[in-house]
PQR file of N, CA, C, O and H, with PARSE charges and radii, in Angstrom:
ATOM      1  N   MET A   1      -2.748 -11.850 -18.742 -0.4000 1.5000
ATOM      2  CA  MET A   1      -1.581 -11.018 -18.954 -0.0000 2.0000
ATOM      3  C   MET A   1      -0.313 -11.870 -18.868  0.5500 1.7000
ATOM      4  O   MET A   1       0.534 -11.834 -19.760 -0.5500 1.4000
ATOM      5  N   MET A   2      -0.199 -12.627 -17.791 -0.4000 1.5000
ATOM      6  CA  MET A   2       1.024 -13.409 -17.597 -0.0000 2.0000
ATOM      7  C   MET A   2       1.172 -14.488 -18.674  0.5500 1.7000
ATOM      8  O   MET A   2       2.286 -14.770 -19.117 -0.5500 1.4000
ATOM      9  H   MET A   2      -0.887 -12.656 -17.066  0.4000 1.0000
ATOM     10  N   ASP A   3       0.058 -15.093 -19.098 -0.4000 1.5000
ATOM     11  CA  ASP A   3       0.147 -16.111 -20.156 -0.0000 2.0000
ATOM     12  C   ASP A   3       0.706 -15.511 -21.437  0.5500 1.7000
ATOM     13  O   ASP A   3       1.540 -16.130 -22.098 -0.5500 1.4000
ATOM     14  H   ASP A   3      -0.847 -14.864 -18.738  0.4000 1.0000
ATOM     15  N   GLY A   4       0.259 -14.320 -21.793 -0.4000 1.5000
ATOM     16  CA  GLY A   4       0.755 -13.663 -22.995 -0.0000 2.0000
ATOM     17  C   GLY A   4       2.230 -13.327 -22.893  0.5500 1.7000
ATOM     18  O   GLY A   4       2.985 -13.495 -23.850 -0.5500 1.4000
ATOM     19  H   GLY A   4      -0.418 -13.817 -21.257  0.4000 1.0000
ATOM     20  N   LEU A   5       2.637 -12.847 -21.715 -0.4000 1.5000
ATOM     21  CA  LEU A   5       4.059 -12.543 -21.519 -0.0000 2.0000
ATOM     22  C   LEU A   5       4.906 -13.806 -21.610  0.5500 1.7000
ATOM     23  O   LEU A   5       5.998 -13.788 -22.178 -0.5500 1.4000
ATOM     24  H   LEU A   5       2.024 -12.711 -20.937  0.4000 1.0000
ATOM     25  N   GLN A   6       4.403 -14.898 -21.051 -0.4000 1.5000
ATOM     26  CA  GLN A   6       5.154 -16.151 -21.096 -0.0000 2.0000
ATOM     27  C   GLN A   6       5.308 -16.643 -22.539  0.5500 1.7000
ATOM     28  O   GLN A   6       6.369 -17.139 -22.915 -0.5500 1.4000
ATOM     29  H   GLN A   6       3.516 -14.913 -20.590  0.4000 1.0000
ATOM     30  N   LEU A   7       4.260 -16.507 -23.337 -0.4000 1.5000
ATOM     31  CA  LEU A   7       4.360 -16.919 -24.740 -0.0000 2.0000
ATOM     32  C   LEU A   7       5.370 -16.069 -25.498  0.5500 1.7000
ATOM     33  O   LEU A   7       6.157 -16.587 -26.288 -0.5500 1.4000
ATOM     34  H   LEU A   7       3.398 -16.104 -23.032  0.4000 1.0000
ATOM     35  N   GLN A   8       5.345 -14.766 -25.256 -0.4000 1.5000
ATOM     36  CA  GLN A   8       6.312 -13.885 -25.920 -0.0000 2.0000
ATOM     37  C   GLN A   8       7.725 -14.237 -25.476  0.5500 1.7000
ATOM     38  O   GLN A   8       8.647 -14.248 -26.292 -0.5500 1.4000
ATOM     39  H   GLN A   8       4.705 -14.344 -24.613  0.4000 1.0000
ATOM     40  N   TRP A   9       7.903 -14.525 -24.185 -0.4000 1.5000
ATOM     41  CA  TRP A   9       9.217 -14.875 -23.656 -0.0000 2.0000
ATOM     42  C   TRP A   9       9.719 -16.177 -24.282  0.5500 1.7000
ATOM     43  O   TRP A   9      10.902 -16.303 -24.599 -0.5500 1.4000
ATOM     44  H   TRP A   9       7.155 -14.515 -23.523  0.4000 1.0000
ATOM     45  N   LEU A  10       8.808 -17.152 -24.459 -0.4000 1.5000
ATOM     46  CA  LEU A  10       9.212 -18.417 -25.084 -0.0000 2.0000
ATOM     47  C   LEU A  10       9.690 -18.208 -26.511  0.5500 1.7000
ATOM     48  O   LEU A  10      10.610 -18.888 -26.965 -0.5500 1.4000
ATOM     49  H   LEU A  10       7.847 -17.050 -24.201  0.4000 1.0000
ATOM     50  N   LEU A  11       9.066 -17.267 -27.224 -0.4000 1.5000
ATOM     51  CA  LEU A  11       9.460 -17.005 -28.608 -0.0000 2.0000
ATOM     52  C   LEU A  11      10.770 -16.242 -28.701  0.5500 1.7000
ATOM     53  O   LEU A  11      11.548 -16.465 -29.629 -0.5500 1.4000
ATOM     54  H   LEU A  11       8.319 -16.715 -26.855  0.4000 1.0000
ATOM     55  N   ASP A  12      11.030 -15.338 -27.747 -0.4000 1.5000
ATOM     56  CA  ASP A  12      12.248 -14.530 -27.792 -0.0000 2.0000
ATOM     57  C   ASP A  12      12.638 -14.092 -26.379  0.5500 1.7000
ATOM     58  O   ASP A  12      12.376 -12.952 -25.997 -0.5500 1.4000
ATOM     59  H   ASP A  12      10.398 -15.158 -26.993  0.4000 1.0000
ATOM     60  N   PRO A  13      13.260 -14.982 -25.596 -0.5600 1.5000
ATOM     61  CA  PRO A  13      13.556 -14.691 -24.187  0.2800 2.0000
ATOM     62  C   PRO A  13      14.479 -13.496 -23.963  0.5500 1.7000
ATOM     63  O   PRO A  13      14.409 -12.856 -22.914 -0.5500 1.4000
ATOM     64  N   ASP A  14      15.334 -13.189 -24.920 -0.4000 1.5000
ATOM     65  CA  ASP A  14      16.254 -12.065 -24.746 -0.0000 2.0000
ATOM     66  C   ASP A  14      15.570 -10.715 -24.931  0.5500 1.7000
ATOM     67  O   ASP A  14      16.091  -9.693 -24.485 -0.5500 1.4000
ATOM     68  H   ASP A  14      15.391 -13.709 -25.772  0.4000 1.0000
ATOM     69  N   ALA A  15      14.413 -10.700 -25.584 -0.4000 1.5000
ATOM     70  CA  ALA A  15      13.740  -9.436 -25.895 -0.0000 2.0000
ATOM     71  C   ALA A  15      12.613  -9.098 -24.915  0.5500 1.7000
ATOM     72  O   ALA A  15      12.064  -7.997 -24.965 -0.5500 1.4000
ATOM     73  H   ALA A  15      13.990 -11.531 -25.947  0.4000 1.0000
ATOM     74  N   VAL A  16      12.260 -10.038 -24.020 -0.4000 1.5000
ATOM     75  CA  VAL A  16      11.105  -9.831 -23.142 -0.0000 2.0000
ATOM     76  C   VAL A  16      11.549  -9.811 -21.679  0.5500 1.7000
ATOM     77  O   VAL A  16      12.131 -10.773 -21.177 -0.5500 1.4000
ATOM     78  H   VAL A  16      12.706 -10.932 -23.979  0.4000 1.0000
ATOM     79  N   ASP A  17      11.264  -8.706 -21.017 -0.4000 1.5000
ATOM     80  CA  ASP A  17      11.523  -8.576 -19.584 -0.0000 2.0000
ATOM     81  C   ASP A  17      10.197  -8.845 -18.858  0.5500 1.7000
ATOM     82  O   ASP A  17       9.438  -7.923 -18.557 -0.5500 1.4000
ATOM     83  H   ASP A  17      10.792  -7.925 -21.425  0.4000 1.0000
ATOM     84  N   MET A  18       9.939 -10.138 -18.584 -0.4000 1.5000
ATOM     85  CA  MET A  18       8.650 -10.510 -18.000 -0.0000 2.0000
ATOM     86  C   MET A  18       8.385  -9.805 -16.679  0.5500 1.7000
ATOM     87  O   MET A  18       7.283  -9.301 -16.461 -0.5500 1.4000
ATOM     88  H   MET A  18      10.555 -10.887 -18.828  0.4000 1.0000
ATOM     89  N   VAL A  19       9.358  -9.761 -15.808 -0.4000 1.5000
ATOM     90  CA  VAL A  19       9.160  -9.148 -14.492 -0.0000 2.0000
ATOM     91  C   VAL A  19       8.867  -7.655 -14.641  0.5500 1.7000
ATOM     92  O   VAL A  19       7.918  -7.151 -14.041 -0.5500 1.4000
ATOM     93  H   VAL A  19      10.253 -10.170 -15.985  0.4000 1.0000
ATOM     94  N   GLY A  20       9.656  -6.959 -15.418 -0.4000 1.5000
ATOM     95  CA  GLY A  20       9.461  -5.529 -15.606 -0.0000 2.0000
ATOM     96  C   GLY A  20       8.121  -5.194 -16.241  0.5500 1.7000
ATOM     97  O   GLY A  20       7.440  -4.262 -15.813 -0.5500 1.4000
ATOM     98  H   GLY A  20      10.427  -7.369 -15.905  0.4000 1.0000
ATOM     99  N   LEU A  21       7.747  -5.953 -17.259 -0.4000 1.5000
ATOM    100  CA  LEU A  21       6.475  -5.706 -17.931 -0.0000 2.0000
ATOM    101  C   LEU A  21       5.292  -6.010 -17.021  0.5500 1.7000
ATOM    102  O   LEU A  21       4.290  -5.295 -17.049 -0.5500 1.4000
ATOM    103  H   LEU A  21       8.300  -6.710 -17.607  0.4000 1.0000
ATOM    104  N   PHE A  22       5.396  -7.063 -16.216 -0.4000 1.5000
ATOM    105  CA  PHE A  22       4.294  -7.393 -15.312 -0.0000 2.0000
ATOM    106  C   PHE A  22       4.178  -6.352 -14.202  0.5500 1.7000
ATOM    107  O   PHE A  22       3.068  -6.006 -13.796 -0.5500 1.4000
ATOM    108  H   PHE A  22       6.209  -7.644 -16.192  0.4000 1.0000
ATOM    109  N   GLU A  23       5.309  -5.849 -13.707 -0.4000 1.5000
ATOM    110  CA  GLU A  23       5.269  -4.776 -12.709 -0.0000 2.0000
ATOM    111  C   GLU A  23       4.617  -3.525 -13.286  0.5500 1.7000
ATOM    112  O   GLU A  23       3.828  -2.870 -12.604 -0.5500 1.4000
ATOM    113  H   GLU A  23       6.210  -6.130 -14.037  0.4000 1.0000
ATOM    114  N   ASP A  24       4.935  -3.186 -14.532 -0.4000 1.5000
ATOM    115  CA  ASP A  24       4.286  -2.042 -15.192 -0.0000 2.0000
ATOM    116  C   ASP A  24       2.779  -2.251 -15.272  0.5500 1.7000
ATOM    117  O   ASP A  24       2.010  -1.318 -15.037 -0.5500 1.4000
ATOM    118  H   ASP A  24       5.575  -3.718 -15.086  0.4000 1.0000
ATOM    119  N   PHE A  25       2.355  -3.462 -15.600 -0.4000 1.5000
ATOM    120  CA  PHE A  25       0.932  -3.787 -15.671 -0.0000 2.0000
ATOM    121  C   PHE A  25       0.271  -3.602 -14.311  0.5500 1.7000
ATOM    122  O   PHE A  25      -0.823  -3.045 -14.226 -0.5500 1.4000
ATOM    123  H   PHE A  25       2.979  -4.219 -15.791  0.4000 1.0000
ATOM    124  N   LEU A  26       0.927  -4.064 -13.240 -0.4000 1.5000
ATOM    125  CA  LEU A  26       0.355  -3.921 -11.900 -0.0000 2.0000
ATOM    126  C   LEU A  26       0.222  -2.457 -11.513  0.5500 1.7000
ATOM    127  O   LEU A  26      -0.747  -2.083 -10.852 -0.5500 1.4000
ATOM    128  H   LEU A  26       1.816  -4.516 -13.308  0.4000 1.0000
ATOM    129  N   HIS A  27       1.169  -1.626 -11.908 -0.4000 1.5000
ATOM    130  CA  HIS A  27       1.078  -0.187 -11.617 -0.0000 2.0000
ATOM    131  C   HIS A  27      -0.106   0.446 -12.344  0.5500 1.7000
ATOM    132  O   HIS A  27      -0.713   1.388 -11.835 -0.5500 1.4000
ATOM    133  H   HIS A  27       1.956  -1.930 -12.445  0.4000 1.0000
ATOM    134  N   LEU A  28      -0.437  -0.065 -13.530 -0.4000 1.5000
ATOM    135  CA  LEU A  28      -1.592   0.453 -14.259 -0.0000 2.0000
ATOM    136  C   LEU A  28      -2.905   0.135 -13.543  0.5500 1.7000
ATOM    137  O   LEU A  28      -3.886   0.860 -13.707 -0.5500 1.4000
ATOM    138  H   LEU A  28       0.057  -0.831 -13.943  0.4000 1.0000
ATOM    139  N   LEU A  29      -2.933  -0.918 -12.766 -0.4000 1.5000
ATOM    140  CA  LEU A  29      -4.149  -1.322 -12.063 -0.0000 2.0000
ATOM    141  C   LEU A  29      -4.407  -0.514 -10.803  0.5500 1.7000
ATOM    142  O   LEU A  29      -5.519  -0.533 -10.276 -0.5500 1.4000
ATOM    143  H   LEU A  29      -2.136  -1.507 -12.633  0.4000 1.0000
ATOM    144  N   GLU A  30      -3.406   0.191 -10.314 -0.4000 1.5000
ATOM    145  CA  GLU A  30      -3.577   0.976  -9.092 -0.0000 2.0000
ATOM    146  C   GLU A  30      -4.596   2.084  -9.313  0.5500 1.7000
ATOM    147  O   GLU A  30      -4.558   2.784 -10.324 -0.5500 1.4000
ATOM    148  H   GLU A  30      -2.502   0.207 -10.742  0.4000 1.0000
ATOM    149  N   ILE A  31      -5.516   2.236  -8.348 -0.4000 1.5000
ATOM    150  CA  ILE A  31      -6.556   3.250  -8.435 -0.0000 2.0000
ATOM    151  C   ILE A  31      -6.031   4.533  -7.797  0.5500 1.7000
ATOM    152  O   ILE A  31      -5.586   4.509  -6.650 -0.5500 1.4000
ATOM    153  H   ILE A  31      -5.547   1.667  -7.526  0.4000 1.0000
ATOM    154  N   PRO A  32      -6.075   5.649  -8.515 -0.5600 1.5000
ATOM    155  CA  PRO A  32      -5.579   6.907  -7.946  0.2800 2.0000
ATOM    156  C   PRO A  32      -6.444   7.346  -6.757  0.5500 1.7000
ATOM    157  O   PRO A  32      -7.618   6.981  -6.688 -0.5500 1.4000
ATOM    158  N   PRO A  33      -5.890   8.114  -5.831 -0.5600 1.5000
ATOM    159  CA  PRO A  33      -6.662   8.598  -4.684  0.2800 2.0000
ATOM    160  C   PRO A  33      -7.813   9.476  -5.137  0.5500 1.7000
ATOM    161  O   PRO A  33      -7.751  10.090  -6.202 -0.5500 1.4000
ATOM    162  N   ARG A  34      -8.861   9.537  -4.331 -0.4000 1.5000
ATOM    163  CA  ARG A  34     -10.017  10.374  -4.666 -0.0000 2.0000
ATOM    164  C   ARG A  34      -9.584  11.825  -4.797  0.5500 1.7000
ATOM    165  O   ARG A  34      -8.752  12.307  -4.028 -0.5500 1.4000
ATOM    166  H   ARG A  34      -8.911   9.039  -3.466  0.4000 1.0000
ATOM    167  N   GLY A  35     -10.146  12.507  -5.765 -0.4000 1.5000
ATOM    168  CA  GLY A  35      -9.830  13.908  -5.969 -0.0000 2.0000
ATOM    169  C   GLY A  35      -8.637  14.122  -6.886  0.5500 1.7000
ATOM    170  O   GLY A  35      -8.320  15.263  -7.222 -0.5500 1.4000
ATOM    171  H   GLY A  35     -10.821  12.115  -6.390  0.4000 1.0000
ATOM    172  N   GLY A  36      -7.981  13.068  -7.293 -0.4000 1.5000
ATOM    173  CA  GLY A  36      -6.838  13.187  -8.188 -0.0000 2.0000
ATOM    174  C   GLY A  36      -5.577  13.581  -7.460  0.5500 1.7000
ATOM    175  O   GLY A  36      -5.582  13.787  -6.247 -0.5500 1.4000
ATOM    176  H   GLY A  36      -8.239  12.141  -7.020  0.4000 1.0000
ATOM    177  N   ALA A  37      -4.500  13.685  -8.207 -0.4000 1.5000
ATOM    178  CA  ALA A  37      -3.190  13.974  -7.632 -0.0000 2.0000
ATOM    179  C   ALA A  37      -3.086  15.395  -7.099  0.5500 1.7000
ATOM    180  O   ALA A  37      -2.294  15.649  -6.192 -0.5500 1.4000
ATOM    181  H   ALA A  37      -4.496  13.517  -9.193  0.4000 1.0000
ATOM    182  N   GLY A  38      -3.863  16.327  -7.639 -0.4000 1.5000
ATOM    183  CA  GLY A  38      -3.760  17.721  -7.222 -0.0000 2.0000
ATOM    184  C   GLY A  38      -4.742  18.116  -6.133  0.5500 1.7000
ATOM    185  O   GLY A  38      -4.922  19.306  -5.875 -0.5500 1.4000
ATOM    186  H   GLY A  38      -4.506  16.121  -8.376  0.4000 1.0000
ATOM    187  N   ALA A  39      -5.390  17.139  -5.482 -0.4000 1.5000
ATOM    188  CA  ALA A  39      -6.388  17.454  -4.460 -0.0000 2.0000
ATOM    189  C   ALA A  39      -5.736  18.073  -3.236  0.5500 1.7000
ATOM    190  O   ALA A  39      -4.623  17.702  -2.861 -0.5500 1.4000
ATOM    191  H   ALA A  39      -5.245  16.172  -5.692  0.4000 1.0000
ATOM    192  N   ALA A  40      -6.429  19.013  -2.617 -0.4000 1.5000
ATOM    193  CA  ALA A  40      -5.913  19.665  -1.413 -0.0000 2.0000
ATOM    194  C   ALA A  40      -5.936  18.701  -0.238  0.5500 1.7000
ATOM    195  O   ALA A  40      -6.836  17.869  -0.124 -0.5500 1.4000
ATOM    196  H   ALA A  40      -7.333  19.314  -2.921  0.4000 1.0000
ATOM    197  N   SER A  41      -4.961  18.815   0.619 -0.4000 1.5000
ATOM    198  CA  SER A  41      -4.862  17.962   1.790 -0.0000 2.0000
ATOM    199  C   SER A  41      -5.827  18.448   2.865  0.5500 1.7000
ATOM    200  O   SER A  41      -6.049  19.649   3.019 -0.5500 1.4000
ATOM    201  H   SER A  41      -4.230  19.491   0.527  0.4000 1.0000
ATOM    202  N   THR A  42      -6.405  17.488   3.618 -0.4000 1.5000
ATOM    203  CA  THR A  42      -7.331  17.852   4.707 -0.0000 2.0000
ATOM    204  C   THR A  42      -6.612  17.902   6.042  0.5500 1.7000
ATOM    205  O   THR A  42      -7.229  18.179   7.070 -0.5500 1.4000
ATOM    206  H   THR A  42      -6.225  16.512   3.494  0.4000 1.0000
ATOM    207  N   GLU A  43      -5.306  17.636   6.035 -0.4000 1.5000
ATOM    208  CA  GLU A  43      -4.528  17.679   7.273 -0.0000 2.0000
ATOM    209  C   GLU A  43      -4.101  19.109   7.580  0.5500 1.7000
ATOM    210  O   GLU A  43      -3.913  19.929   6.681 -0.5500 1.4000
ATOM    211  H   GLU A  43      -4.805  17.411   5.200  0.4000 1.0000
ATOM    212  N   GLY A  44      -3.948  19.391   8.910 -0.4000 1.5000
ATOM    213  CA  GLY A  44      -3.344  20.652   9.294 -0.0000 2.0000
ATOM    214  C   GLY A  44      -4.326  21.644   9.639  0.5500 1.7000
ATOM    215  O   GLY A  44      -3.971  22.770   9.987 -0.5500 1.4000
ATOM    216  H   GLY A  44      -4.101  18.725   9.640  0.4000 1.0000
TER
END
């Protein structure tokens, strides 16, 4: 991922936000909690 971003940045540094794009990629890798976002809480 980072190699591809670096190549794009070398070709057009003003058009590529390497940090922002890599952060977006890292957010895509996050595994959602079991049961999904609408799961009932077991607390209380």
